[in-house]
SERO-4910 file (N, C-alpha, C, O; in steps of 0.05 Angstrom, whole numbers):
BEGIN
 pado doro    nc1    nc2    nc3   cac1   cac2   cac3    cc1    cc2    cc3    oc1    oc2    oc3
  Unk    A   4090   2807   2332   4101   2822   2354   4124   2806   2367   4123   2782   2368
  Unk    A   4144   2821   2377   4166   2808   2390   4163   2808   2420   4147   2824   2431
  Unk    A   4177   2790   2433   4176   2789   2462   4195   2809   2475   4211   2822   2461
  Unk    A   4193   2811   2501   4210   2829   2517   4223   2813   2538   4211   2796   2551
  Unk    A   4249   2817   2543   4264   2802   2562   4263   2815   2590   4268   2839   2592
  Unk    A   4255   2800   2610   4254   2809   2637   4268   2788   2654   4258   2766   2657
  Unk    A   4291   2796   2667   4304   2778   2685   4311   2751   2672   4311   2731   2685
  Unk    A   4318   2752   2646   4326   2728   2632   4303   2712   2620   4307   2692   2606
  Unk    A   4278   2721   2625   4254   2707   2615   4242   2724   2592   4241   2748   2594
  Unk    A   4234   2710   2571   4222   2724   2549   4192   2727   2553   4177   2707   2554
  Unk    A   4183   2752   2555   4155   2757   2559   4143   2764   2532   4154   2780   2517
  Unk    A   4120   2753   2526   4106   2757   2500   4078   2768   2505   4066   2759   2525
  Unk    A   4068   2785   2488   4040   2794   2491   4021   2771   2484   4029   2751   2472
  Unk    A   3997   2773   2493   3977   2752   2489   3973   2745   2460   3970   2721   2453
  Unk    A   3973   2765   2443   3968   2759   2414   3989   2740   2403   3983   2723   2386
  Unk    A   4014   2741   2413   4035   2723   2404   4031   2695   2416   4039   2675   2403
  Unk    A   4018   2694   2439   4014   2668   2452   3991   2652   2440   3994   2628   2435
  Unk    A   3969   2666   2434   3945   2652   2424   3943   2653   2394   3928   2637   2382
  Unk    A   3958   2670   2381   3958   2672   2352   3940   2693   2341   3919   2699   2353
  Unk    A   3947   2703   2317   3931   2725   2305   3903   2717   2299   3884   2733   2302
  Unk    A   3899   2693   2290   3872   2684   2281   3853   2684   2305   3831   2695   2304
  Unk    A   3861   2671   2327   3844   2670   2351   3841   2698   2363   3819   2704   2373
  Unk    A   3862   2714   2362   3860   2741   2372   3838   2757   2357   3822   2771   2369
  Unk    A   3838   2754   2331   3818   2767   2314   3790   2758   2321   3771   2773   2323
  Unk    A   3787   2731   2325   3761   2721   2333   3752   2731   2360   3728   2737   2364
  Unk    A   3771   2734   2378   3764   2744   2405   3755   2773   2403   3737   2781   2418
  Unk    A   3768   2788   2387   3760   2817   2383   3732   2820   2373   3718   2839   2379
  Unk    A   3723   2800   2358   3696   2802   2346   3674   2797   2366   3650   2799   2360
  Unk    A   3681   2789   2391   3661   2784   2411   3649   2809   2424   3629   2808   2438
  Unk    A   3661   2832   2418   3652   2857   2430   3660   2881   2412   3680   2879   2399
  Unk    A   3644   2902   2412   3651   2926   2395   3676   2940   2405   3685   2937   2428
  Unk    A   3688   2955   2387   3712   2970   2393   3704   2996   2408   3685   3010   2400
  Unk    A   3719   3002   2429   3713   3026   2445   3739   3041   2449   3761   3030   2446
  Unk    A   3737   3067   2456   3760   3084   2462   3759   3093   2491   3738   3102   2500
  Unk    A   3781   3090   2505   3784   3099   2532   3806   3120   2533   3828   3115   2524
  Unk    A   3800   3143   2545   3820   3165   2545   3843   3160   2564   3842   3144   2582
  Unk    A   3865   3175   2560   3889   3173   2577   3881   3179   2606   3864   3197   2611
  Unk    A   3893   3165   2625   3889   3167   2654   3863   3155   2664   3858   3155   2688
  Unk    A   3847   3144   2646   3823   3131   2656   3830   3104   2668   3849   3091   2659
  Unk    A   3814   3095   2688   3818   3070   2701   3803   3048   2685   3778   3049   2684
  Unk    A   3818   3030   2674   3805   3009   2658   3796   2986   2675   3774   2974   2671
  Unk    A   3812   2979   2695   3805   2958   2715   3814   2967   2742   3834   2980   2745
  Unk    A   3798   2961   2763   3804   2971   2789   3810   2948   2809   3795   2929   2810
  Unk    A   3831   2951   2823   3839   2931   2843   3817   2926   2863   3805   2945   2873
  Unk    A   3811   2901   2868   3790   2893   2887   3763   2888   2874   3746   2876   2887
  Unk    A   3759   2897   2849   3733   2893   2836   3731   2863   2827   3751   2850   2824
  Unk    A   3707   2854   2824   3703   2826   2814   3711   2824   2785   3711   2844   2770
  Unk    A   3717   2800   2776   3725   2795   2749   3701   2791   2731   3694   2768   2723
  Unk    A   3688   2812   2723   3663   2810   2707   3669   2811   2677   3652   2804   2661
  Unk    A   3694   2818   2669   3700   2821   2641   3730   2821   2637   3745   2825   2657
  Unk    A   3739   2817   2613   3767   2821   2606   3768   2843   2584   3748   2849   2571
  Unk    A   3792   2855   2581   3796   2876   2562   3817   2868   2542   3839   2859   2550
  Unk    A   3812   2871   2517   3831   2866   2496   3842   2894   2488   3827   2911   2479
  Unk    A   3868   2898   2491   3880   2923   2485   3890   2923   2455   3909   2909   2448
  Unk    A   3876   2938   2439   3882   2938   2410   3903   2959   2404   3921   2953   2387
  Unk    A   3902   2982   2417   3923   3002   2413   3925   3019   2439   3906   3020   2454
  Unk    A   3948   3031   2442   3953   3047   2467   3970   3031   2486   3978   3009   2480
  Unk    A   3975   3043   2509   3990   3030   2530   3978   3035   2557   3964   3055   2561
  Unk    A   3983   3016   2576   3970   3018   2602   3990   3013   2624   4011   3000   2620
  Unk    A   3984   3022   2648   4000   3018   2672   3986   2997   2689   3962   3000   2695
  Unk    A   4001   2978   2699   3990   2959   2718   4001   2967   2745   4025   2967   2750
  Unk    A   3983   2975   2763   3991   2986   2789   3979   2972   2812   3957   2961   2811
  Unk    A   3994   2972   2834   3985   2959   2859   3982   2981   2880   4001   2996   2885
  Unk    A   3959   2983   2894   3955   3003   2915   3958   2990   2942   3944   2970   2948
  Unk    A   3975   3001   2959   3980   2990   2986   3959   2999   3006   3940   3013   2999
  Unk    A   3962   2989   3030   3942   2995   3051   3940   3024   3059   3920   3033   3070
  Unk    A   3961   3039   3053   3961   3068   3060   3957   3085   3035   3962   3109   3036
  Unk    A   3948   3073   3013   3943   3088   2989   3966   3092   2971   3963   3104   2950
  Unk    A   3990   3081   2978   4013   3084   2961   4010   3066   2936   3999   3044   2937
  Unk    A   4019   3077   2913   4015   3063   2888   4042   3054   2877   4061   3070   2877
  Unk    A   4044   3029   2868   4069   3019   2857   4065   3009   2829   4045   2995   2823
  Unk    A   4084   3015   2811   4082   3005   2784   4092   2976   2783   4114   2970   2791
  Unk    A   4075   2958   2772   4082   2930   2769   4092   2924   2740   4110   2908   2737
  Unk    A   4079   2937   2721   4085   2931   2693   4072   2952   2675   4055   2967   2683
  Unk    A   4081   2952   2650   4068   2968   2629   4060   2949   2607   4075   2932   2599
  Unk    A   4036   2953   2597   4025   2935   2576   4018   2951   2551   4007   2973   2553
  Unk    A   4024   2939   2528   4018   2952   2503   3998   2936   2487   3985   2918   2497
  Unk    A   3995   2944   2461   3975   2931   2444   3980   2901   2442   4003   2891   2443
  Unk    A   3958   2886   2439   3960   2857   2437   3958   2843   2463   3964   2819   2465
  Unk    A   3949   2857   2484   3948   2845   2510   3919   2840   2519   3901   2856   2512
  Unk    A   3915   2819   2535   3891   2815   2550   3895   2826   2577   3916   2822   2590
  Unk    A   3875   2841   2587   3877   2853   2614   3854   2843   2631   3831   2842   2623
  Unk    A   3861   2834   2655   3841   2826   2674   3832   2797   2671   3811   2789   2683
  Unk    A   3846   2781   2656   3837   2754   2651   3840   2735   2675   3825   2716   2679
  Unk    A   3860   2741   2693   3864   2723   2715   3841   2723   2735   3833   2702   2745
  Unk    A   3830   2747   2740   3807   2749   2758   3783   2734   2747   3766   2723   2762
  Unk    A   3781   2733   2721   3759   2718   2708   3764   2688   2709   3746   2673   2714
  Unk    A   3789   2680   2704   3795   2652   2703   3793   2639   2731   3785   2616   2733
  Unk    A   3801   2653   2752   3799   2641   2779   3777   2652   2796   3775   2645   2819
  Unk    A   3759   2668   2784   3735   2678   2797   3742   2692   2824   3730   2686   2845
  Unk    A   3762   2709   2824   3772   2723   2848   3773   2753   2842   3774   2761   2819
  Unk    A   3774   2769   2863   3777   2798   2859   3802   2806   2844   3822   2791   2845
  Unk    A   3802   2828   2830   3825   2837   2815   3848   2844   2835   3843   2858   2855
  Unk    A   3872   2836   2829   3894   2840   2847   3909   2866   2841   3927   2873   2856
  Unk    A   3903   2879   2819   3917   2904   2812   3898   2921   2795   3877   2912   2785
  Unk    A   3905   2946   2792   3890   2964   2775   3904   2968   2748   3928   2964   2746
  Unk    A   3888   2975   2728   3899   2980   2701   3891   3009   2693   3867   3015   2692
  Unk    A   3910   3026   2687   3905   3054   2681   3916   3059   2653   3938   3051   2646
  Unk    A   3900   3074   2637   3908   3081   2610   3931   3102   2611   3927   3123   2622
  Unk    A   3954   3096   2600   3976   3115   2599   3973   3134   2575   3986   3155   2575
  Unk    A   3956   3127   2556   3949   3144   2533   3922   3135   2524   3910   3116   2535
  Unk    A   3911   3148   2504   3885   3139   2493   3887   3111   2483   3907   3103   2470
  Unk    A   3868   3094   2491   3869   3066   2485   3844   3057   2470   3822   3066   2475
  Unk    A   3848   3039   2450   3825   3027   2436   3823   2998   2447   3843   2983   2447
  Unk    A   3799   2991   2456   3796   2965   2470   3770   2951   2461   3752   2963   2450
  Unk    A   3770   2925   2466   3745   2909   2465   3741   2899   2494   3759   2888   2506
  Unk    A   3716   2902   2504   3710   2893   2531   3692   2868   2529   3669   2870   2521
  Unk    A   3704   2845   2536   3691   2819   2533   3679   2810   2559   3693   2807   2579
  Unk    A   3652   2805   2561   3640   2795   2586   3653   2768   2594   3661   2752   2576
  Unk    A   3655   2763   2620   3668   2739   2630   3657   2713   2618   3673   2696   2610
  Unk    A   3630   2710   2617   3620   2684   2606   3629   2679   2577   3635   2657   2570
  Unk    A   3629   2700   2561   3637   2697   2533   3667   2690   2531   3674   2673   2515
  Unk    A   3683   2703   2548   3712   2697   2548   3717   2669   2556   3733   2655   2544
  Unk    A   3704   2660   2578   3709   2633   2588   3700   2612   2568   3713   2591   2565
  Unk    A   3678   2617   2554   3669   2598   2534   3688   2596   2511   3693   2575   2500
  Unk    A   3700   2619   2504   3720   2620   2482   3745   2605   2490   3756   2589   2474
  Unk    A   3754   2608   2515   3778   2594   2525   3773   2564   2524   3791   2549   2516
  Unk    A   3750   2555   2533   3743   2527   2533   3742   2515   2505   3752   2494   2499
  Unk    A   3729   2531   2487   3725   2521   2460   3751   2517   2445   3754   2499   2429
  Unk    A   3771   2534   2451   3796   2533   2437   3819   2522   2454   3842   2523   2446
  Unk    A   3812   2511   2477   3831   2497   2495   3856   2515   2500   3879   2508   2495
  Unk    A   3850   2539   2511   3871   2559   2515   3881   2560   2544   3899   2576   2550
  Unk    A   3871   2543   2561   3878   2544   2590   3908   2542   2594   3920   2558   2609
  Unk    A   3921   2523   2582   3950   2518   2586   3966   2542   2576   3985   2550   2590
  Unk    A   3960   2552   2553   3975   2575   2542   3972   2599   2560   3991   2614   2565
  Unk    A   3948   2604   2570   3943   2627   2587   3957   2624   2614   3967   2643   2626
  Unk    A   3959   2599   2624   3973   2594   2649   4003   2599   2646   4015   2612   2663
  Unk    A   4015   2590   2624   4043   2595   2619   4049   2625   2618   4068   2635   2628
  Unk    A   4030   2639   2604   4033   2668   2602   4031   2682   2629   4046   2700   2635
  Unk    A   4013   2672   2646   4009   2684   2672   4035   2680   2689   4042   2698   2704
  Unk    A   4047   2657   2687   4072   2652   2702   4094   2672   2693   4108   2683   2710
  Unk    A   4097   2676   2667   4116   2695   2657   4111   2723   2667   4129   2738   2673
  Unk    A   4085   2730   2669   4078   2756   2679   4084   2760   2708   4093   2781   2716
  Unk    A   4081   2739   2724   4088   2740   2753   4118   2744   2756   4127   2760   2772
  Unk    A   4133   2730   2740   4162   2733   2741   4171   2762   2734   4189   2773   2746
  Unk    A   4158   2773   2714   4164   2800   2706   4158   2819   2729   4174   2837   2735
  Unk    A   4134   2817   2741   4126   2834   2763   4145   2833   2786   4152   2853   2799
  Unk    A   4155   2808   2792   4175   2805   2813   4200   2820   2807   4212   2832   2825
  Unk    A   4209   2819   2782   4233   2833   2774   4230   2863   2777   4248   2877   2787
  Unk    A   4207   2873   2768   4202   2902   2770   4200   2911   2799   4212   2931   2806
  Unk    A   4187   2895   2816   4184   2903   2844   4211   2902   2859   4216   2919   2876
  Unk    A   4229   2883   2852   4255   2883   2864   4271   2907   2855   4285   2919   2872
  Unk    A   4269   2915   2830   4283   2938   2820   4273   2963   2834   4289   2980   2842
  Unk    A   4246   2965   2838   4235   2989   2851   4244   2990   2880   4246   3012   2891
  Unk    A   4249   2967   2893   4256   2967   2921   4286   2972   2926   4293   2981   2948
  Unk    A   4303   2966   2906   4332   2966   2911   4348   2986   2895   4370   2992   2902
  Unk    A   4337   2996   2873   4352   3013   2855   4349   3043   2863   4330   3051   2876
  Unk    A   4368   3059   2854   4367   3088   2859   4345   3100   2842   4336   3088   2822
  Unk    A   4336   3123   2850   4314   3137   2836   4319   3140   2806   4301   3134   2791
  Unk    A   4342   3150   2797   4346   3153   2768   4343   3127   2753   4332   3127   2731
  Unk    A   4353   3105   2765   4351   3079   2751   4321   3070   2749   4312   3061   2728
  Unk    A   4307   3073   2772   4278   3066   2772   4263   3083   2752   4246   3072   2737
  Unk    A   4269   3108   2751   4254   3126   2733   4261   3120   2704   4243   3119   2687
  Unk    A   4287   3116   2698   4295   3109   2670   4282   3083   2661   4274   3081   2638
  Unk    A   4281   3064   2679   4269   3038   2672   4239   3041   2667   4229   3029   2648
  Unk    A   4226   3056   2684   4197   3061   2680   4191   3075   2653   4173   3068   2639
  Unk    A   4208   3095   2647   4204   3109   2621   4209   3090   2598   4196   3091   2577
  Unk    A   4229   3073   2601   4235   3053   2580   4212   3034   2575   4205   3028   2552
  Unk    A   4199   3025   2597   4176   3007   2594   4153   3022   2580   4139   3010   2564
  Unk    A   4149   3047   2588   4127   3062   2576   4132   3066   2546   4113   3063   2530
  Unk    A   4157   3071   2538   4163   3075   2510   4160   3048   2495   4151   3048   2472
  Unk    A   4168   3027   2507   4167   3000   2494   4138   2992   2488   4133   2979   2468
  Unk    A   4120   3001   2506   4091   2994   2502   4076   3014   2486   4053   3009   2478
  Unk    A   4088   3038   2481   4073   3059   2468   4064   3052   2440   4078   3037   2426
  Unk    A   4041   3062   2432   4030   3055   2406   4042   3072   2383   4038   3066   2360
  Unk    A   4056   3094   2390   4066   3112   2370   4096   3109   2369   4110   3112   2389
  Unk    A   4106   3104   2345   4135   3102   2341   4147   3129   2333   4134   3150   2335
  Unk    A   4172   3128   2324   4185   3153   2316   4207   3161   2334   4213   3148   2354
  Unk    A   4221   3183   2327   4244   3192   2342   4236   3203   2370   4252   3201   2389
  Unk    A   4212   3213   2372   4202   3224   2398   4177   3210   2407   4161   3200   2390
  Unk    A   4173   3208   2433   4149   3195   2443   4140   3211   2468   4156   3218   2485
  Unk    A   4114   3215   2470   4103   3230   2492   4093   3210   2514   4077   3193   2508
  Unk    A   4104   3214   2538   4095   3199   2561   4075   3217   2576   4082   3237   2587
  Unk    A   4049   3209   2576   4028   3226   2586   4024   3223   2617   4002   3217   2626
  Unk    A   4046   3226   2631   4045   3224   2660   4059   3249   2672   4079   3257   2662
  Unk    A   4047   3260   2693   4060   3283   2706   4083   3274   2723   4086   3250   2728
  Unk    A   4099   3293   2732   4121   3287   2750   4111   3274   2776   4124   3256   2787
  Unk    A   4088   3283   2786   4077   3272   2810   4069   3243   2806   4074   3226   2822
  Unk    A   4056   3237   2783   4047   3210   2777   4071   3191   2774   4071   3169   2783
  Unk    A   4092   3201   2761   4116   3185   2758   4129   3179   2785   4138   3157   2790
  Unk    A   4129   3199   2803   4140   3195   2830   4125   3173   2845   4136   3157   2859
  Unk    A   4098   3174   2843   4081   3154   2856   4087   3126   2845   4087   3107   2860
  Unk    A   4091   3124   2819   4094   3098   2806   4120   3085   2813   4122   3060   2814
  Unk    A   4141   3101   2818   4167   3089   2824   4174   3090   2854   4196   3083   2862
  Unk    A   4155   3100   2870   4159   3100   2899   4181   3120   2907   4197   3114   2925
  Unk    A   4180   3144   2896   4200   3165   2902   4185   3191   2907   4162   3194   2901
  Unk    A   4199   3211   2918   4187   3237   2922   4187   3252   2896   4202   3246   2877
  Unk    A   4170   3271   2894   4168   3288   2870   4195   3303   2866   4204   3306   2843
  Unk    A   4207   3312   2888   4232   3327   2885   4254   3309   2875   4271   3317   2859
  Unk    A   4254   3284   2884   4275   3265   2874   4272   3260   2844   4292   3257   2830
  Unk    A   4247   3258   2835   4242   3254   2806   4251   3279   2791   4264   3276   2770
  Unk    A   4245   3302   2802   4254   3327   2789   4284   3329   2787   4294   3338   2766
  Unk    A   4298   3320   2808   4327   3321   2807   4338   3302   2786   4357   3308   2773
  Unk    A   4325   3278   2784   4334   3259   2763   4329   3269   2735   4345   3264   2717
  Unk    A   4307   3283   2731   4300   3292   2705   4317   3316   2695   4322   3319   2671
  Unk    A   4327   3332   2714   4341   3356   2707   4364   3353   2688   4365   3366   2667
  Unk    A   4384   3335   2693   4406   3332   2674   4397   3321   2647   4409   3328   2627
  Unk    A   4377   3304   2647   4367   3293   2622   4354   3315   2605   4357   3315   2581
  Unk    A   4340   3333   2619   4328   3356   2605   4349   3375   2594   4347   3384   2571
  Unk    A   4370   3380   2610   4392   3397   2602   4407   3386   2578   4417   3401   2561
  Unk    A   4409   3360   2577   4423   3347   2554   4406   3345   2529   4415   3338   2508
  Unk    A   4380   3352   2532   4362   3350   2509   4351   3323   2504   4339   3318   2482
  Unk    A   4355   3304   2523   4345   3276   2519   4315   3274   2524   4302   3255   2515
  Unk    A   4304   3294   2538   4275   3295   2541   4267   3324   2545   4284   3341   2550
  Unk    A   4241   3329   2543   4230   3356   2546   4203   3354   2560   4190   3333   2559
  Unk    A   4195   3376   2572   4169   3377   2584   4148   3386   2564   4152   3406   2550
  Unk    A   4126   3371   2563   4104   3378   2544   4086   3399   2557   4080   3397   2581
  Unk    A   4077   3419   2542   4062   3441   2553   4036   3432   2567   4029   3443   2587
  Unk    A   4023   3412   2556   3998   3402   2567   4002   3382   2590   3982   3371   2601
  Unk    A   4027   3376   2596   4032   3356   2617   4045   3331   2605   4036   3322   2584
  Unk    A   4064   3320   2618   4078   3297   2608   4106   3303   2599   4115   3326   2600
  Unk    A   4120   3283   2589   4147   3285   2580   4150   3276   2551   4138   3256   2543
  Unk    A   4166   3290   2536   4173   3282   2509   4200   3269   2511   4220   3282   2516
  Unk    A   4201   3243   2505   4226   3228   2507   4239   3227   2480   4227   3219   2460
  Unk    A   4264   3237   2479   4279   3238   2453   4302   3219   2451   4309   3210   2429
  Unk    A   4313   3211   2474   4336   3192   2473   4336   3175   2498   4350   3181   2517
  Unk    A   4321   3154   2498   4318   3137   2522   4344   3122   2527   4350   3115   2550
  Unk    A   4360   3116   2506   4385   3101   2510   4405   3118   2527   4417   3107   2545
  Unk    A   4407   3143   2520   4425   3161   2535   4415   3165   2564   4430   3166   2583
  Unk    A   4388   3167   2567   4377   3170   2593   4384   3146   2611   4393   3149   2634
  Unk    A   4380   3122   2600   4385   3098   2616   4414   3094   2622   4422   3085   2643
  Unk    A   4432   3101   2602   4461   3099   2606   4470   3118   2628   4486   3111   2646
  Unk    A   4459   3142   2628   4467   3162   2648   4457   3154   2675   4472   3156   2695
  Unk    A   4433   3143   2677   4422   3135   2703   4439   3113   2716   4444   3114   2740
  Unk    A   4447   3093   2700   4464   3071   2711   4492   3081   2717   4505   3070   2735
  Unk    A   4502   3101   2702   4529   3110   2707   4531   3125   2734   4553   3128   2745
  Unk    A   4508   3135   2744   4509   3151   2768   4507   3133   2793   4510   3143   2816
  Unk    A   4503   3107   2790   4499   3090   2813   4525   3075   2819   4526   3059   2838
***
């Protein structure tokens, strides 16, 4: 797997950090399970009782504010560990993880994960990875706070496509217009206004069951930045 550049820093999924062999061994610690789109995989504030290995699918990392507002921090795809920080520092989870599509996962109990980390001396590698992740989240939050709605929306769609498990010319983003507005901190009407020219150009379409079919993310992102 290749890394992703955020604010000049190269972010890599966990499988690239710890290696394919150890990743395979880690997967063997728990059976494979399937979690449907929109299900909550990890909840902000819960104790760190387990970690999740994301084998396929993509997830949203979200932060809920004191008034219930939800902010998108990151998008994670296959090859990621989810919820490991709460397990490593024995503290409540600082964010929620929501399935953006159907996900195949392994759910590893905290004691088993910690024993594995100690046995293979992975603390330093996981710490470096956590620092890169914090830098990424800071970049995303700055963008969400300062950029125009079309730019925020185009960036969020790009991250979703980058993490999606299905390739090809078209990709389905299984989020409603309301959910997208919540994730980028904008009104539903503002998101609808941003989507309208992209839909008219044929760069995306609305899926009958809900969600967006993305056909040309490059044109979407170029148009969004050209309007600012």
